[in-house]
Steps between C-alpha positions, in 0.01 A plus 500: 500500500821349360433213258707265286532484121548142383596327175158377383425145383356562154418144406453147630857397417686829549772469766711812435508821301741771392451853637520702179450854631356718774233738369497713816782608731519502882309794639261523203123472552290279275135422435315168507569293185793726401798298376766457769748259342540256211559127552601273211371145532597210275286634215421868541581823679220599736436845644396460865255760622441635848219344702417835664616860526829538684862612511804289408725498808801304378613224266705195595559356152651645186406472134657193338467267799344154454282453810283216638128565524410649838830684543468839670630764257386816677273671750217749467269697728125469448423803717301299754567486871674183618833343583559337162819304432831596661779661300752251357827448684696495170543840327293530181655465158524841331294579195675626189427861597620458857816317394588786269447760774722349767675194641246270662568148635417194292356179643743211531322292234604752235870529580810291437805485723841523334820368664587843643176494694342775290132441425372583151140495367396223260167414336342160574527394134869594491559298817328193350692529172829536688424184700402308186810610305746476790584871488653674804294816553804662656659507153199659329472873441142620547345736246192590705442785744754503787694225319212252512580176314245418233442181301669650194813566707518133596443391139772737380738345754407151379573605142837648596596182685398291200708715263796481733463123516490479121810719477686278742403189307607665172842585645540144621403368158772710335765327710340156481416385145295208630273718716133525404353851496169521689199625306409868537246592765161634393332818613347491847215716623283507807148367448215745540279470807234339281742252341649402835164448671347310206808274491472430872126431484513275194796308641307446822187400305689244292675358806210500745191440284463138379423562131343246270426552132220404259519563124211504251417634153193702409362513146474872430338514155162602643655774716700638207193509276280665764768754589541590133126556456471718811804715417383543141153611615620771740808703590399616847667214691745276317507148642817291534539126544614565856163658582335169411750304712442728800124468461524120477709487819253727680202287403686185606559655844129577529416140408763351737523725808682220684821578305477872574713486813855571621734377768579742787688466828165506680337234281339445160316814392197459269454810284176664395422598144713419194798735503777415252854638481632611160876503435605828333848568366623853583826694498533425872446127453204265514204636701179316586191721537188309604173513306190497723195279455619358168249215487202730562538757225460498122807478283483866392504627859787265582700629202445860613611423856809317368591789271482752784722287726756439224521874436553579867758221535707626207477857631615392848173609661384174658423511871551213742124429501513442122736205550341325796265202502409218268609137508626483140694704244491468122843546341465511121818466293324410178640802316855365548465180296515249786308172511483454878595718796539357850480788748580557867196567718465866599560526878171517687311302235459128434495473117643656187396415145780528244359556150695423183464580131236361266634226271339380178523126449305211354302264723277209395126562525244239611526335160878491505537780245760774565357838596689813590483608863621811678620385840623710790713338770427586863686390813341534843749530786319425827575494873470139618419617854156620392432315173550149369535365148133410459370845598764666283400292198131571553576870515706485180225304325253781578742758358548298180125444457431872537760584234367241258143632545579873531150641451441438871784741583319799348251522788541476874 
């Protein structure tokens, strides 16, 4: 029976994905769970497996396309008797192998029309860049198969136009002493799929989510002393200050389940457990794997789970499931010598805790005598649709208390 292959929705907030590659070709048989194609979401590339044994009949989308979730990208036969779905009225887009073997038609969405009426292939990203930069695709020479216009071709055209403009201005300046020479243009490149999607999502989050911010300081002398003792006593699992912050946030979620919720189109969703996102800097940008059950496990187990996720993030081996869930993310910039960091809420969540560096300063004690303190600034960014100032402050107070009495973080 003929069945559809669709762009999957790999997360609560995912609206589109990039088809990275086909792992099978039309006419090839495959087994259940065998990888059929790769979809790149806003944070990771995900191999999509077959739901059952079958044969790939045809594909209707090509690698490199940015497609909305639910888009039909191909058809397969499950070997069962039935009518299935009808064949599409538009000819399928050729795969790389088919395009090399012969001339096959391209769907209208992937072609541009030049003044002569000739239709030439163009990638979706190249089309968007051309529209943004005001470039006529009819003047762009494509470097892809069958003359297909790629993003780099559009960018090269933009650069040539900029250089020509500079040359014209320079010639004018030679004949007009009073003319002002325009500054040189910088280098332009197309954003990666990850950069483009993250930019779109964070822009939408900042514009659509009503943020409010609460800043506090936590006295970290007790944490620093306890961490030093534990690390000196064993080398099996080295603890960082961020492990203590994550544990404190997890325990605060367990104590205040009413803040463990997110806004969705269907309503306010209350989450189970105490999952916490952890911002990780990688070569591909900032990724946010989610730690599970943070408030219900001892600090050593939490540190081990965090270490495994950081390793997979930096190696580019995170799956979509690793970055789903949780109402809050901890973003620690303490290693970069910053006092406070006010962060944008990660789409799909309702809070993010920006963590700064530890500062040594003198504060008066109860007798008015100066004592040295080691304070760490924290800023909670919260979604005002699901939290108010009072609940946010109560939550922060629990986090601060846990950090100032850190022995309670060692056990679940």
